[in-house]
Residue, then its C-alpha position, 0 to 999 in steps of 0.5 A: m290247715w283245718k278250721q271249724d267254727t259255727l256261723e249263726l244265721q239270722p232268722r228268716k221267713r219260710g222259703f229258700h235263701l241264698i247264703t253263699s256270701e255269708v259263708i264266704d265272709f265268715l271264712p277269711e281263711l278260705r282265700k288262703l287255700k289253693v285246694g281244699l274242702l268246705h263241709l257245711q252241716l246245718l245243726h237243725t232238723s227242720a231246715s235244709l241246705t242245697l246247692n242251686e241257682n244263684a242268680d234268679p230269685d224266681v228259682r227259689h220261689d218256684m222251689e218253695a211252691f213245688i216242695n209245699d205242693r208235694i209236702p203240704g202241712n196239716l195232713p190228717y195222718f201226721r202225729h208230730t204236731l205239738e209244735g205246729d202244722d208246719d213242724m212235721p212237713a219241715h222235718i220231711k223237707a229237711s230229710f229229702l233235701g239234706t242238711e249237709l254240703t261238701l264243696a271243693v275249694r280252689n284258688g282261694g274260693l269255692a269251686t262252684g259252677t257259674w250259677q251255683g249258690i248255697w241255699l238255706g231252706e227254712h221250712r218253718d213259719h217261725g224257725g228262728s236263728r239257725r246254726l251252721m257248722l263249717t269245717l274247712n281243710g286244705e292247703 
């Protein structure tokens, strides 16, 4: 079985957001699979995907604080600034963290660890809605 569709995520404020339930709810076919793979591809260059802590929201806060400390905005050597001071740092963050995930599917669900969830990293102050292409295959 193969399925590919695009999930439009609502605009979110800058930071890291747990989106696991949105992904699962969008794919009822997932529940029918004994084994497979789910590939997620974010169709943007200023946001990211990562798999991390799904229980304590402080982890998402701390990740945002850390990445902003390491990749601040408004650096004097950035040339790509036409869309704002947050644009070039957003591209760097997306490249460092990545825009794709491939997750195992087992017995009708995602085969993630107990404390793992899918995060959307919104790296713009006003990023808008984000499109996430989902490709599911398995049996």
